[in-house]
C-alpha positions in Angstrom: -23.6 -98.6 23.9 -22.5 -96.5 21.0 -23.2 -92.8 21.0 -23.3 -90.8 17.7 -22.5 -87.1 18.1 -24.5 -84.8 15.9 -23.7 -81.2 15.2 -26.3 -78.7 16.4 -28.3 -77.2 13.6 -26.9 -73.8 14.1 -23.3 -75.2 13.8 -24.2 -76.9 10.5 -25.6 -73.7 9.1 -22.5 -71.8 10.2 -20.2 -74.3 8.5 -22.3 -74.2 5.3 -22.2 -70.4 5.3 -18.4 -70.4 5.7 -18.1 -72.8 2.7 -20.4 -70.7 0.6 -18.6 -67.5 1.4 -15.2 -69.0 0.7 -16.4 -70.4 -2.6 -18.0 -67.1 -3.6 -14.8 -65.1 -2.6 -12.6 -67.5 -4.6 -14.9 -67.4 -7.6 -15.2 -63.6 -7.7 -11.4 -63.3 -7.4 -10.9 -65.8 -10.2 -13.2 -63.6 -12.4 -11.3 -60.5 -11.3 -8.0 -62.1 -12.2 -9.2 -63.4 -15.6 -6.8 -62.6 -18.5 -3.1 -61.8 -18.7 -0.9 -59.8 -16.3 2.6 -58.6 -17.2 5.5 -57.3 -15.0 8.0 -54.6 -16.0 10.4 -57.5 -16.6 8.0 -59.2 -19.0 7.2 -61.9 -16.6 3.6 -63.0 -17.0 0.6 -64.7 -15.4 -2.3 -65.9 -17.4 -5.6 -66.9 -15.8 -8.2 -69.0 -17.7 -11.1 -70.1 -15.5 -13.1 -71.4 -18.4 -10.7 -74.2 -19.3 -10.5 -76.5 -16.3 -9.1 -73.5 -14.3 -5.9 -73.9 -16.2 -3.4 -71.0 -15.8 0.2 -70.3 -16.6 3.3 -68.7 -15.2 6.1 -67.1 -17.3 9.4 -66.1 -15.8 12.5 -64.7 -17.6 13.6 -68.2 -18.4 10.6 -70.6 -18.4 6.9 -70.9 -19.0 4.5 -73.6 -17.7 0.8 -74.4 -17.4 -0.7 -75.2 -14.1 -4.0 -76.0 -12.3 -5.0 -73.1 -10.2 -6.6 -72.8 -6.8 -7.7 -69.4 -5.6 -8.0 -68.8 -1.8 -9.0 -65.7 0.0 -5.5 -64.2 0.1 -3.3 -66.5 -2.0 -2.9 -68.2 -5.3 -1.7 -71.8 -5.7 -0.5 -72.9 -9.1 -0.2 -76.6 -9.1 1.7 -79.2 -11.2 -0.1 -82.5 -10.7 1.4 -85.8 -11.9 1.9 -89.5 -11.2 5.2 -91.5 -11.2 6.2 -95.1 -11.7 7.6 -95.2 -8.1 4.2 -96.3 -6.8 2.9 -97.7 -10.0 1.1 -94.4 -10.8 -1.3 -94.8 -7.9 -0.9 -91.5 -5.9 -1.1 -88.1 -7.5 1.8 -85.8 -6.6 1.2 -82.0 -6.4 4.0 -79.5 -6.6 2.6 -76.2 -5.3 3.7 -72.8 -6.6 2.1 -70.6 -3.9 1.9 -66.9 -3.8 0.6 -64.4 -1.2 -1.7 -61.7 -2.7 -0.5 -58.3 -1.5 -2.5 -56.1 -3.8 -5.3 -56.7 -6.3 -7.5 -54.3 -8.3 -8.6 -53.9 -11.9 -5.2 -52.8 -13.1 -2.6 -54.1 -10.6 -1.7 -57.5 -9.1 1.1 -57.8 -6.6 2.1 -61.2 -5.3 4.9 -62.7 -3.2 6.3 -66.2 -3.8 5.9 -68.2 -0.6 6.7 -71.8 -1.5 10.0 -73.4 -2.6 8.6 -74.0 -6.1 7.4 -70.5 -6.6 10.6 -68.9 -5.2 12.6 -71.2 -7.5 10.4 -70.3 -10.5 11.0 -66.6 -10.2 14.5 -66.8 -8.7 13.7 -65.1 -5.3 10.9 -64.3 -2.9 10.6 -60.6 -3.7 7.1 -59.3 -4.4 6.3 -59.0 -8.1 3.8 -56.4 -9.4 1.9 -57.2 -12.6 -0.2 -55.0 -14.7 -3.4 -56.0 -16.5 -2.3 -56.5 -20.1 -5.5 -55.0 -21.5 -4.6 -51.8 -19.7 -1.1 -51.4 -21.1 -0.9 -48.2 -23.2 1.9 -46.1 -24.7 0.8 -42.7 -26.0 4.2 -42.0 -27.3 4.2 -45.1 -29.6 4.3 -44.2 -33.3 3.9 -47.1 -35.7 5.9 -46.9 -38.9 6.1 -50.4 -40.5 5.8 -54.1 -39.7 7.2 -57.1 -41.6 6.0 -60.6 -40.6 7.3 -63.9 -41.9 6.3 -67.5 -41.1 7.9 -70.7 -42.3 6.7 -74.1 -43.1 6.2 -76.7 -40.4 5.7 -80.5 -40.2 2.0 -80.0 -41.1 -0.2 -77.5 -42.8 1.1 -74.2 -41.3 0.5 -71.3 -43.7 3.6 -69.6 -45.1 3.2 -65.9 -44.9 5.3 -62.9 -46.0 3.6 -59.6 -45.0 4.5 -55.9 -44.9 2.2 -53.3 -43.3 2.8 -49.6 -43.7 2.0 -46.7 -41.4 -1.3 -45.9 -43.3 -2.5 -49.5 -43.1 -1.8 -50.5 -46.7 -0.1 -53.9 -46.9 1.3 -56.4 -49.3 0.9 -60.1 -48.7 2.5 -63.2 -50.2 0.7 -66.2 -48.6 0.4 -69.9 -49.1 -2.6 -71.5 -47.2 -4.0 -75.0 -46.9 -7.5 -76.4 -46.5 -8.7 -78.8 -43.8 -5.4 -78.7 -42.0 -3.8 -80.8 -44.8 -0.6 -79.8 -46.5 -1.8 -81.8 -49.5 -4.8 -79.4 -50.0 -3.5 -76.0 -51.0 -6.1 -73.2 -50.7 -5.6 -71.7 -54.2 -8.2 -69.0 -53.7 -6.6 -67.7 -50.5 -3.0 -68.2 -51.7 -1.0 -65.8 -53.8 0.2 -62.2 -53.9 -2.3 -59.6 -52.7 -2.5 -55.9 -51.7 -5.0 -54.5 -49.2 -5.6 -51.8 -46.6 -6.6 -52.1 -43.0 -9.6 -50.0 -41.8 -8.8 -47.3 -39.3 -10.3 -49.5 -36.6 -8.2 -52.6 -37.5 -5.1 -50.4 -37.8 -5.7 -49.1 -34.3 -6.2 -52.7 -33.1 -2.9 -53.6 -34.6 -1.2 -50.7 -32.8 -2.8 -51.6 -29.5 -1.7 -55.2 -29.9 1.9 -54.2 -30.6 2.0 -52.0 -27.5 0.3 -54.6 -25.3 2.8 -57.3 -26.5 5.7 -55.1 -25.2 7.8 -56.3 -28.2 9.3 -52.8 -28.2 11.0 -53.8 -24.9 12.5 -57.1 -26.2 16.1 -57.6 -27.0 16.7 -58.3 -30.7 17.0 -62.0 -31.6 20.6 -62.7 -32.3 21.7 -64.0 -35.7 22.6 -67.7 -35.8 20.0 -68.8 -33.2 19.2 -72.5 -33.6 15.6 -73.6 -33.7 14.6 -77.1 -32.6 11.7 -79.2 -33.5 9.4 -78.9 -36.5 7.1 -75.9 -35.7 6.7 -72.8 -37.8 9.3 -70.0 -37.3 7.8 -66.6 -36.9 9.8 -63.4 -37.6 8.6 -59.9 -36.7 10.5 -56.8 -37.8 8.9 -53.6 -36.3 9.7 -50.0 -37.1 8.5 -47.4 -34.7 9.6 -44.0 -33.3 12.7 -44.2 -35.5 13.6 -47.5 -33.9 13.8 -51.1 -35.3 13.0 -54.3 -33.3 13.8 -57.8 -34.6 12.1 -60.9 -33.2 12.4 -64.5 -34.4 11.3 -67.6 -32.7 9.6 -71.0 -33.3 7.7 -70.9 -30.0 6.9 -67.2 -29.3 6.5 -65.9 -25.8 2.9 -65.8 -24.5 3.1 -62.0 -24.6 3.2 -62.1 -28.4 0.6 -64.7 -29.1 -2.4 -62.4 -29.6 -0.3 -60.2 -32.0 0.9 -63.2 -33.9 -2.6 -64.6 -34.2 -3.8 -61.2 -35.6 -1.0 -61.3 -38.2 -1.8 -64.8 -39.2 -5.4 -63.8 -40.0 -4.5 -60.5 -41.8 -6.1 -61.7 -45.1 -9.5 -61.9 -43.4 -9.4 -58.3 -42.1 -9.4 -56.4 -45.4 -10.6 -56.6 -49.0 -7.7 -58.0 -51.0 -6.7 -57.4 -54.6 -4.8 -60.3 -56.2 -1.8 -59.2 -58.2 0.9 -60.8 -60.4 3.4 -58.4 -59.0 6.4 -60.0 -57.3 7.0 -58.7 -53.9 10.3 -58.3 -52.0 10.3 -58.2 -48.2 12.9 -57.3 -45.7 14.2 -60.4 -43.9 
């Protein structure tokens, strides 16, 4: 005779309640973590729950995307892949695990607790990150910004831009339609002058501060750039100082600022001109 053990109704309800509570806690924490978090050393964590729970880690020397699992008191960034060793049958998961030591609207402190997370950041010391949206610098005084982009193997716009302290700017841009380098956008391309509104100028200042570009070491001359992507150059003058940044694949910290500069021609009324501009390079 075979006996089938059945859980008491009260036990089933208790298990269901635990599952629901765990899910709700993880979900609420994911929403609380949403966005970018930056350390004093410009290490970064990006949480994106809307895109297949994809998130990223950035250390001083590398940056990678991961799947994310949020537990009640820990974060598990996971690299999932298959290999030919078993004919791609079994998924392998490398876990970059962290213990949450502190979390609120502005601060996230985590401690690497797995071999992969410790290796990623170089040690198992706790790391404190600040919500990028809350990064401010009341002492920052914007003076001038120069932005250059190069061609790429595709339809990347070529932009030369200078923005002054009062928001006036000059732009030399070459743009393309429908992501095709064979379809130049003649209406959008050319030499223009314009002026940012007070609101847009403030947004630019905020993006500069949040990007922490003022803390970067200047890009050294003679750097080699691989591949066929567009090279971006930012020259920033502020508080009597000059910062010089140049890269093909900019750090995640700069992406929002770079996106803003790419779209500068859509943020002001432009006046087309035959004047030939010269830009600092």
